C-alpha positions as CSV (number, residue, x, y, z in Angstrom):
1,X,-2.0,-18.3,-10.6
2,X,0.1,-18.4,-7.5
3,X,-0.6,-16.7,-4.2
4,X,1.2,-16.1,-0.9
5,X,0.0,-14.4,2.0
6,X,2.2,-12.9,5.1
7,X,-0.6,-12.2,8.3
8,X,0.5,-9.9,11.4
9,X,3.4,-8.1,9.5
10,X,4.4,-5.2,12.2
11,X,4.5,-3.0,9.5
12,X,1.7,0.4,9.1
13,X,-0.9,-1.2,6.0
14,X,-1.3,2.7,4.8
15,X,2.4,3.0,4.2
16,X,2.3,-0.2,3.1
17,X,-0.4,0.4,0.4
18,X,2.0,3.2,-1.9
19,X,4.2,0.2,-2.1
20,X,2.3,-1.8,-3.0
21,X,0.1,0.0,-5.8
22,X,3.3,0.7,-7.3
23,X,3.9,-3.2,-8.6
24,X,0.5,-4.1,-9.9
25,X,0.9,-5.2,-13.3
26,X,4.7,-5.5,-13.1
27,X,7.0,-8.1,-14.8
28,X,8.1,-10.1,-10.4
29,X,11.2,-9.6,-12.4
30,X,10.9,-5.6,-12.2
31,X,9.0,-5.8,-9.4
32,X,11.9,-7.4,-7.4
33,X,14.2,-5.1,-8.9
34,X,12.6,-1.6,-7.9
35,X,11.6,-3.2,-4.4
36,X,15.2,-3.6,-3.8
37,X,16.1,0.0,-4.3
38,X,13.0,1.2,-1.9
39,X,14.1,3.0,1.3
40,X,11.4,1.3,3.1
41,X,10.5,-1.1,6.2
42,X,7.8,-1.7,3.6
43,X,9.2,-2.5,0.7
44,X,11.7,-5.4,1.9
45,X,8.6,-7.3,3.6
46,X,6.6,-7.0,0.3
47,X,9.6,-8.6,-1.8
48,X,9.9,-11.5,0.1
49,X,6.3,-11.7,0.1
50,X,6.8,-11.4,-3.6
51,X,9.6,-14.2,-3.8
52,X,7.3,-16.6,-2.1
53,X,4.8,-16.0,-4.9
54,X,7.0,-16.8,-7.6
55,X,8.1,-19.6,-6.0
56,X,5.0,-20.9,-4.9
57,X,4.0,-20.5,-8.6
58,X,7.1,-22.9,-10.0
59,X,8.1,-21.0,-12.6
60,X,10.7,-18.2,-12.8
61,X,10.2,-14.5,-12.0
62,X,10.7,-13.2,-15.6
63,X,7.9,-15.5,-16.7
64,X,5.3,-14.2,-13.6
65,X,3.4,-11.3,-13.8
66,X,2.4,-9.5,-10.6
67,X,-1.4,-9.4,-10.8
68,X,-2.6,-8.3,-7.4
69,X,-0.7,-6.9,-4.3
70,X,-3.0,-6.4,-1.5
71,X,-2.8,-4.8,1.9
72,X,-5.3,-5.4,4.3
73,X,-5.6,-3.7,8.0
74,X,-4.3,-6.5,10.7
75,X,-5.1,-6.1,14.7
76,X,-3.7,-2.8,16.3
77,X,-1.3,-3.1,19.2
78,X,-2.5,-0.3,21.8
79,X,0.4,0.5,24.1
80,X,0.3,3.5,27.3
81,X,3.2,6.0,26.8
82,X,2.9,8.1,30.5
83,X,3.2,11.6,30.4
84,X,3.0,14.5,32.7
85,X,0.9,15.0,36.0
86,X,0.1,10.8,36.1
87,X,-1.2,11.3,32.7
88,X,-0.9,8.8,29.9
89,X,-1.1,8.9,25.8
90,X,-1.5,6.2,23.5
91,X,0.4,4.5,20.8
92,X,-0.9,2.2,18.0
93,X,0.9,-0.2,16.8
94,X,-0.4,-1.0,13.1
95,X,-0.1,-4.4,12.0
96,X,-0.9,-5.3,8.1
97,X,-1.5,-8.7,6.1
98,X,-0.2,-8.5,2.5
99,X,-1.9,-11.0,-0.2
100,X,0.4,-10.5,-3.6
101,X,-0.8,-12.6,-6.9
102,X,1.6,-14.1,-9.3
103,X,0.4,-15.5,-13.1
104,X,2.5,-17.2,-15.1
105,X,2.5,-15.8,-18.9
């Protein structure tokens, strides 16, 4: 079993989990093809992590299966936006840790 971990990436964990659930249990080659045509920022990032996990396994993508794709919460960058009458409202910029595990057949 090989794995790849990407930490502190600037993508929403809740939006990324939707993509991660789709590719669990898929063949790695099919997962990369599906992620290529998914119009989402998280899909491009997860595709790179899947490709890295396949490279770490030392085998071809057609021989690997994505056993687990997990997206955990990272630290949240807190920023402020100035508003009317001297007030400010908060902006949350979430980060995520993405872990992909692949296993050869």
